[in-house]
Every structure is written in structure tokens, then in C-alpha cells.
C-alpha positions as CSV (number, residue, x, y, z in Angstrom):
1,M,0.0,0.0,0.0
2,E,1.4,3.4,-1.0
3,F,0.1,6.9,0.1
4,T,0.5,10.2,-1.7
5,V,-0.7,13.6,-0.5
6,E,-1.4,16.0,-3.3
7,N,-2.7,19.6,-3.6
8,D,-1.4,20.4,-0.1
9,P,-1.4,22.4,2.0
10,A,-4.6,24.3,1.1
11,S,-6.7,21.6,-0.6
12,A,-5.0,18.3,0.3
13,V,-6.1,15.1,-1.4
14,L,-5.0,11.6,-0.4
15,T,-4.3,9.0,-3.1
16,V,-4.0,5.4,-1.9
17,E,-2.5,2.7,-4.2
18,L,-3.8,-0.7,-3.2
19,A,-2.3,-4.1,-4.2
20,S,-4.8,-6.9,-4.9
21,G,-6.5,-7.8,-1.6
22,E,-5.4,-4.7,0.3
23,S,-7.9,-2.4,2.0
24,V,-8.0,1.1,3.4
25,R,-10.8,2.6,5.6
26,A,-12.1,6.1,5.5
27,D,-14.6,8.7,6.6
28,P,-17.7,7.9,4.5
29,G,-17.9,11.5,3.1
30,S,-14.3,11.5,1.9
31,F,-14.6,9.6,-1.3
32,L,-13.5,11.3,-4.6
33,S,-12.8,8.5,-7.0
34,R,-11.7,4.9,-7.4
35,T,-10.5,2.7,-10.2
36,A,-12.5,-0.3,-11.5
37,A,-10.7,-2.9,-9.3
38,V,-11.7,-1.2,-6.1
39,E,-14.9,-2.0,-4.3
40,S,-16.4,-0.1,-1.4
41,D,-18.6,-1.0,1.6
42,T,-19.9,1.3,4.3
43,S,-20.8,-0.1,7.7
44,G,-20.7,0.7,11.4
45,G,-17.2,1.2,12.7
46,G,-15.4,0.1,15.9
47,G,-16.8,0.0,19.4
48,G,-17.9,3.0,21.3
49,V,-17.5,4.1,24.9
50,T,-20.0,1.5,26.0
51,G,-21.6,0.2,22.9
52,M,-24.8,2.0,22.0
53,I,-24.3,4.7,24.6
54,G,-21.0,5.6,22.9
55,K,-22.8,5.7,19.5
56,A,-25.6,7.9,20.9
57,L,-23.0,10.4,22.1
58,S,-21.1,10.5,18.9
59,D,-21.7,12.2,15.6
60,E,-23.3,9.7,13.2
61,R,-20.4,9.8,10.7
62,E,-17.9,9.0,13.5
63,V,-19.4,5.5,13.9
64,L,-19.6,4.8,10.2
65,E,-16.6,3.9,7.9
66,T,-16.2,3.0,4.3
67,T,-13.8,0.2,3.4
68,F,-12.2,0.3,0.0
69,T,-10.7,-3.0,-1.2
70,A,-8.8,-3.9,-4.3
71,T,-10.2,-7.1,-5.8
72,G,-8.8,-9.0,-8.7
73,G,-5.9,-6.7,-9.2
74,A,-4.3,-3.5,-8.1
75,G,-6.4,-0.3,-7.7
76,R,-6.4,3.3,-6.6
77,V,-8.8,5.4,-4.4
78,T,-8.6,9.2,-3.9
79,L,-10.0,10.8,-0.7
80,A,-10.5,14.4,0.5
81,P,-11.7,16.0,3.7
82,D,-14.8,18.3,3.9
83,E,-12.9,21.4,4.9
84,P,-10.1,23.1,3.0
85,G,-6.7,22.4,4.6
86,D,-3.8,20.0,5.0
87,L,-3.3,16.3,5.8
88,T,-0.7,14.7,8.0
89,R,0.4,11.1,8.4
90,L,0.4,9.3,11.8
91,D,2.3,6.0,12.3
92,I,0.6,4.5,15.2
93,D,3.3,1.9,15.7
94,D,5.7,4.7,16.6
95,L,3.4,7.1,18.4
96,G,1.2,4.7,20.4
97,A,-2.5,5.5,20.9
98,V,-3.7,8.9,19.7
99,K,-6.9,10.8,20.5
100,V,-8.5,12.8,17.7
101,Q,-11.2,15.5,17.7
102,S,-14.5,14.8,15.9
103,G,-14.0,15.1,12.1
104,G,-10.2,15.0,12.4
105,I,-9.5,11.7,10.8
106,L,-9.7,11.1,7.1
107,A,-8.4,7.5,6.5
108,W,-6.6,4.6,8.2
109,T,-5.3,1.1,7.5
110,P,-7.3,-1.9,8.8
111,D,-4.8,-2.6,11.6
112,V,-5.6,0.7,13.2
113,Q,-8.3,0.2,15.9
114,K,-10.7,3.2,16.0
115,Q,-13.1,3.7,18.9
116,T,-15.1,6.5,20.5
117,T,-13.9,7.4,24.0
118,A,-14.7,10.0,26.6
119,N,-13.3,13.5,25.9
120,E,-11.2,14.2,28.9
121,A,-10.3,17.6,27.4
122,G,-13.9,18.5,28.1
123,N,-13.9,21.2,25.4
124,L,-17.7,21.2,25.0
125,F,-17.8,25.0,24.2
126,S,-15.5,24.7,21.2
127,S,-16.2,21.3,19.5
128,G,-19.4,20.5,21.3
129,E,-18.3,16.8,21.5
130,L,-18.7,14.6,24.5
131,T,-16.5,12.0,22.9
132,V,-13.4,11.8,20.7
133,L,-11.8,9.1,18.6
134,R,-9.0,6.9,20.0
135,L,-6.7,5.3,17.5
136,S,-4.6,2.4,18.7
137,G,-3.0,-0.8,17.5
138,S,-0.6,-0.4,14.6
139,G,-0.6,0.9,11.1
140,T,-1.1,4.3,9.5
141,A,-3.8,7.0,9.8
142,F,-4.2,10.5,8.2
143,L,-5.5,13.5,10.1
144,A,-7.4,16.3,8.3
145,A,-7.3,19.9,9.4
146,F,-8.9,23.2,8.6
147,G,-5.9,25.2,7.5
148,G,-2.4,23.9,8.2
149,I,-1.2,21.4,10.8
150,R,1.3,22.1,13.5
151,S,2.9,19.3,15.6
152,E,3.9,20.5,19.1
153,R,6.1,18.5,21.5
154,V,5.1,18.2,25.2
155,Q,7.9,17.4,27.7
156,P,7.6,16.9,31.5
157,T,9.5,20.1,32.0
158,D,7.7,22.1,29.3
159,P,3.9,21.7,29.4
160,L,1.8,23.1,26.5
161,T,-1.4,25.3,26.6
162,V,-3.5,25.5,23.5
163,D,-6.6,27.3,22.3
164,E,-9.3,24.6,22.2
165,D,-10.8,25.8,19.0
166,H,-7.5,24.8,17.3
167,L,-7.0,21.5,19.0
168,L,-6.9,18.5,16.6
169,A,-5.3,15.5,18.3
170,W,-2.9,14.4,21.1
171,T,-1.1,11.3,22.1
172,D,-2.9,9.3,24.8
173,G,-1.3,9.3,28.2
174,L,-0.8,13.1,28.4
175,D,-2.4,14.7,31.5
176,V,-5.2,17.0,30.3
177,S,-6.7,19.9,32.2
178,R,-9.0,22.8,31.1
179,T,-9.4,26.4,32.3
180,K,-11.0,29.6,31.2
181,D,-8.8,32.3,29.6
182,S,-10.2,35.8,29.5
183,S,-7.9,36.7,26.6
184,I,-9.7,34.2,24.3
185,K,-13.3,34.8,23.3
186,S,-15.5,31.9,22.4
187,T,-16.5,32.2,18.7
188,L,-19.7,30.2,19.4
189,L,-21.0,31.9,22.5
190,G,-19.3,35.3,22.6
191,G,-18.0,34.7,26.1
192,E,-14.8,33.7,27.6
193,G,-12.9,31.0,25.8
194,F,-11.2,27.9,27.1
195,V,-7.7,26.6,26.9
196,T,-6.4,23.0,27.4
197,R,-3.1,22.3,29.2
198,F,-1.1,19.2,28.4
199,D,1.4,17.8,30.9
200,G,3.7,14.8,30.5
201,D,5.6,13.4,27.5
202,G,4.0,13.3,24.1
203,R,2.7,15.3,21.2
204,V,-0.2,17.6,20.3
205,W,-1.5,18.5,16.8
206,L,-3.1,21.8,16.1
207,Q,-5.0,23.2,13.1
208,T,-4.1,26.8,12.2
209,R,-7.7,27.8,11.4
210,D,-10.8,27.7,13.7
211,P,-13.4,25.2,12.2
212,S,-16.3,26.8,14.2
213,L,-15.9,30.0,12.1
214,L,-16.4,28.0,8.9
215,R,-19.5,26.2,10.3
216,Q,-21.2,29.3,11.6
217,P,-24.4,30.3,9.7
218,S,-24.3,33.5,7.8
219,A,-26.3,36.4,9.2
């Protein structure tokens, strides 16, 4: 399986070259095109927080996934996120488990385990999500961002504080806490914004644009 990111960073598209019998999984709304040898099937994805409870708390698309499989020969599928921006590759073998905000994952290989889990960041005023996605196991996944993607290192002696509206993903195992910050105004509610602090040893991914601005209805 080979991956190519094209049209980055503003309008990134992922091309996946599949050998016969290989599969890749993706967000069900990400499909652009596929060659004749590739078949697709959309179904419910991995387990939730506690089965149906987890599914009820999650966005409908987060518990669905489309599997693209090359049958009878090599094939190609192209995928793109809903929002304009960049893609970045995560190698779960090297990083360990990663938690991703709703809508932040575009595609992943079958050996990546994807589940909904409680959002300990608690950023209900920015993303509105009670749950996030947890990626574990091994293999490769691709994050999708609104705007560019920044990867920030967190060290025990150097914690990181981020604006929640730009938070995309973080390695599992980081200690997460949340506070108000009067210097940040909530784009959704017009009041004080929130920041999330990460302590420990790991990595955080940020998107350089605020998705809530794109999703706000026009006056």
C-alpha cells in the first residue's frame, strides 16, 4: 500500500495505491474517485464508549466507515476532507495511541483500531463533543485539518497550553486539564474561551484555522 498527498497544504487530497486484496478505511464522506478494481462497503465502525451509549453520544459519521478493497488486481482510491486544509500522516506503531477530535480523521489502515472514548479535554464549548476518537493498535492514519497542521512536542519540564478551537489531536497518556482564559473569546458563545493544558511526555497536533468559524451560519 502506498500513500501520496497532493494539492497540499490548502486543498489536500490523499491517493492510496492498493495491491490486490489490500484495503483502506475512510470517513464515509471523503470519497472522490476509485478505479474499477476497487470495491467499497460502508458499515458501522469500531466499538464506542459502552456500545450503543457511545454511539448515541457520537456524531453519526464517526461510527460509520467505508472500506475500499482492491479485488482481482491493483487499484487506486482518492479521498479528501470536507474542509479546506492539510493532511498529516500518523504512524501508530511509533506514536502509540492517539486521540482525535471529531471530524479530524480522514483515512486509516485496517490494523488501526478506531473507537469512541470520553473526551477528557472536556472542550464542550468549542467542539461540542462529549467523545473523541481513539486510534490504537498499529498501522497508518491520516489527520485532516482546517488550515495547516502544527505538531507540538510536550515534555515533562515544558507543558503546553492550547486554544481549544484549534486542538486537533494528542497522544494518549498526556495529562489534560481545562481552564478559562479571558484573553480568548468563544467564537460560538461570545463569552470567555477555554484553553487546554497538556502535561507529560507526548505530542499535540493543532489546526491553524478555527473550524467553528467555517461552520457558523451567515447572518
